[in-house]
N, C-alpha and C positions, 0 to 999 in steps of 0.2 A: 312688539314688533317682528314684522313679517319679513320672513327669508326671502332670499332671490334665488331661483334656479337656471340655471341655461338649460338647452337642449337642443340639441344640431339633428333635426331630420332635412331629409331630400328627398329627390323623388318623387314615388306614389305619395310618402306618407306626407310629404307637405302639400299633394296638389288632394288629398283625402281632406288634413286640414281644415284648409282655405275652405272646401265644399262645409263644412261645417260651422264656419264665421263669417261673422260679415253682413253683408244686408240681406243676403240670401241665404245664409245659414240658420240656425237652432242658436247661437250662441254668439252675441254680441263681437266677443277677442278672442282670441287663441288662450290667456291665461282664466277665462272662464269656461272654457269645452276642457283644460289639463285641470283646473282644480272639480268640474262635474265627473269625468273621469278617478281621481283618484280618489273623490266619496261613492261613485257607483262602488270600486273596486272594496275598500274598506266596508261599505256597505256586506258584500257578499264576503268577504272574510269573518264579520260579527256572524252571518248567517249559520256558518260554514261552523266555527266554537263552538256556539248552540246549538246548531244541530248538532254538534257530538258529545258534548254535556246531554243534552236531551237524550240519546242514545245509548250513553253511559246508562245513564238511571230507567229508563222504562222500561227494562224488566221488574226491577223493584218496585216499578208503579203499579204495576199490570199484575204483578205476583199475587196469588190467595193468600190470608194472613196464616193460613198454616202452614207455606213453609217458612215463618219466618222464629225468630230464636228469641225468644225474652232473653235480655240480657240485662241486668243491676249495674249501675257505677259500680260498684266494686268490682266487678265481673271487669269491665273492662281497662279497670287501671291495671290488674294484676293482668288482663291479655296485653298490653302493654307493656308493661314490666316483665315479661317473656315468663312467670309465673303458670300461665294457663294458656289451652286453649281453649278458644266458645269455640 
């Protein structure tokens, strides 16, 4: 079920919204325009999250094999228990 959200805008903002909607605008209604803006913002945020994750992973992806240390499951378990440093 869709929920309703009311937003009050005035002045230059309402004129801008009206220019974007209706017969002369790109959107049929204010609701359609607002939904499109929210989707764009959501997509931008998701892209930012992916870029941040990629930035964290990129050094490992671009590292040479000589930079890696081979470890076994026992080493990881011991490290996590605080018994050994890798």
